[in-house]
C-alpha positions as semicolon CSV with decimal commas, in nm:
position;residue;x (nm);y (nm);z (nm)
1;X;0,278;1,921;0,272
2;X;0,483;1,728;0,016
3;X;0,226;1,504;-0,152
4;X;0,294;1,196;-0,361
5;X;0,169;1,180;-0,720
6;X;-0,192;1,069;-0,775
7;X;-0,089;0,752;-0,960
8;X;-0,009;0,596;-0,623
9;X;-0,258;0,338;-0,493
10;X;-0,352;0,294;-0,128
11;X;-0,572;0,022;0,019
12;X;-0,746;0,098;0,348
13;X;-0,871;-0,220;0,516
14;X;-1,118;-0,123;0,789
15;X;-1,483;-0,199;0,869
16;X;-1,556;0,121;1,061
17;X;-1,741;0,360;0,822
18;X;-1,682;0,683;1,015
19;X;-1,309;0,618;1,044
20;X;-1,269;0,525;0,675
21;X;-1,470;0,832;0,570
22;X;-1,243;1,045;0,788
23;X;-0,925;0,902;0,637
24;X;-1,067;0,942;0,285
25;X;-1,153;1,305;0,361
26;X;-0,819;1,386;0,525
27;X;-0,588;1,215;0,274
28;X;-0,550;1,467;-0,008
29;X;-0,694;1,344;-0,340
30;X;-0,373;1,442;-0,516
31;X;-0,169;1,218;-0,283
32;X;-0,308;0,885;-0,397
33;X;-0,607;0,692;-0,520
34;X;-0,765;0,535;-0,213
35;X;-0,959;0,208;-0,217
36;X;-1,146;0,081;0,089
37;X;-1,209;-0,282;0,183
38;X;-1,450;-0,346;0,472
39;X;-1,366;-0,716;0,513
40;X;-1,076;-0,957;0,476
41;X;-1,247;-1,118;0,175
42;X;-1,290;-0,783;0,000
43;X;-0,929;-0,690;0,078
44;X;-0,798;-1,013;-0,073
45;X;-1,006;-0,954;-0,385
46;X;-0,863;-0,602;-0,432
47;X;-0,509;-0,719;-0,358
48;X;-0,541;-0,978;-0,636
49;X;-0,657;-0,716;-0,888
50;X;-0,430;-0,421;-0,813
51;X;-0,077;-0,349;-0,703
52;X;-0,095;-0,110;-0,406
53;X;0,186;0,114;-0,286
54;X;0,049;0,118;0,072
55;X;-0,187;-0,114;0,258
56;X;-0,325;0,033;0,581
57;X;-0,494;-0,221;0,807
58;X;-0,705;-0,181;1,121
59;X;-0,589;-0,431;1,381
60;X;-0,942;-0,474;1,521
61;X;-1,088;-0,599;1,191
62;X;-1,242;-0,945;1,222
63;X;-1,003;-1,221;1,100
64;X;-0,732;-0,961;1,029
65;X;-0,448;-1,199;1,122
66;X;-0,552;-1,411;0,822
67;X;-0,424;-1,127;0,599
68;X;-0,085;-1,087;0,760
69;X;0,112;-1,355;0,574
70;X;-0,036;-1,239;0,243
71;X;0,057;-0,877;0,321
72;X;0,411;-0,977;0,419
73;X;0,447;-1,159;0,085
74;X;0,336;-0,840;-0,093
75;X;0,588;-0,644;0,112
76;X;0,869;-0,867;-0,012
77;X;0,751;-0,912;-0,371
78;X;0,614;-0,569;-0,463
79;X;0,755;-0,334;-0,200
80;X;0,402;-0,264;-0,072
81;X;0,440;-0,057;0,244
82;X;0,233;-0,178;0,539
83;X;0,063;0,026;0,811
84;X;-0,115;-0,132;1,107
85;X;-0,321;0,091;1,332
86;X;-0,531;0,061;1,644
87;X;-0,269;-0,141;1,831
88;X;-0,252;0,020;2,177
89;X;-0,022;-0,244;2,335
90;X;0,348;-0,152;2,287
91;X;0,445;-0,522;2,285
92;X;0,200;-0,591;1,999
93;X;0,334;-0,293;1,801
94;X;0,692;-0,411;1,849
95;X;0,599;-0,763;1,736
96;X;0,421;-0,629;1,427
97;X;0,718;-0,412;1,333
98;X;0,950;-0,711;1,379
99;X;0,727;-0,929;1,158
100;X;0,718;-0,693;0,860
101;X;0,493;-0,391;0,911
102;X;0,659;-0,062;0,822
103;X;0,461;0,147;1,070
104;X;0,227;0,074;1,362
105;X;0,001;0,324;1,535
106;X;-0,156;0,294;1,878
107;X;-0,440;0,520;1,770
108;X;-0,715;0,471;1,516
109;X;-0,781;0,844;1,479
110;X;-0,848;0,927;1,110
111;X;-0,614;1,227;1,111
112;X;-0,323;1,020;1,242
113;X;-0,398;0,736;0,998
114;X;-0,413;0,973;0,700
115;X;-0,088;1,141;0,808
116;X;0,084;0,803;0,844
117;X;-0,031;0,696;0,496
118;X;0,095;1,025;0,350
119;X;0,428;0,975;0,529
120;X;0,467;0,623;0,389
121;X;0,400;0,753;0,039
122;X;0,691;0,995;0,083
123;X;0,940;0,727;0,188
124;X;1,246;0,701;-0,039
125;X;1,227;0,403;-0,271
126;X;0,849;0,377;-0,259
127;X;0,630;0,426;-0,561
128;X;0,717;0,512;-0,918
129;X;1,075;0,547;-1,029
130;X;1,224;0,884;-1,103
131;X;1,320;0,956;-1,462
132;X;1,630;0,760;-1,562
133;X;1,632;0,550;-1,245
134;X;1,680;0,176;-1,299
135;X;1,591;-0,071;-1,023
136;X;1,757;-0,411;-0,996
137;X;1,583;-0,681;-1,196
138;X;1,439;-0,452;-1,463
139;X;1,397;-0,637;-1,794
140;X;1,430;-0,449;-2,122
141;X;1,365;-0,612;-2,461
142;X;1,345;-0,378;-2,759
143;X;1,050;-0,143;-2,680
144;X;0,920;-0,351;-2,387
145;X;1,026;-0,279;-2,029
146;X;0,919;-0,498;-1,736
147;X;0,980;-0,382;-1,380
148;X;0,898;-0,680;-1,154
149;X;0,972;-0,490;-0,833
150;X;0,703;-0,231;-0,904
151;X;0,490;-0,459;-1,123
152;X;0,507;-0,210;-1,408
153;X;0,513;-0,283;-1,783
154;X;0,578;-0,020;-2,049
155;X;0,575;-0,051;-2,427
156;X;0,741;0,230;-2,624
157;X;0,731;0,443;-2,310
158;X;0,356;0,397;-2,254
159;X;0,232;0,218;-1,941
160;X;0,053;-0,110;-2,015
161;X;-0,242;-0,152;-1,776
162;X;-0,237;-0,504;-1,631
163;X;-0,408;-0,662;-1,331
164;X;-0,190;-0,842;-1,079
165;X;-0,295;-1,179;-1,222
166;X;-0,211;-1,067;-1,578
167;X;0,131;-0,944;-1,470
């Protein structure tokens, strides 16, 4: 399997402990750093602190629709890829894909969820830039480089650790 580098961040938003444990176990550690939020409130807190490459959301989570507009804003602003799972109705999946989710699964099986997350991490254009690659909107001033699309700041080639609010 072609795994993504471990500096990739994934947020799993699900209140089912067995399912989240299964996804955590099945998603290779070297693929990404996985954070789990068991409520909408916890998810919002983590989304304010960190810039995630993928947000995977269980459709059956209480008040999950409250998160959707926030997640779609992240999709546009930071290129956060969005996965919605546990949506058995084909009409609902089609609507979610039309609204801004990148992938929707009918199943909530941990193996399928982990595989979908790994697939999203492999998508072209997601995650860190390759050496020498320059995205649109990159700002360079002397030794400081700001990449708004990926919310990345470097000084003299070293990554500057910033929270989302600080950025």
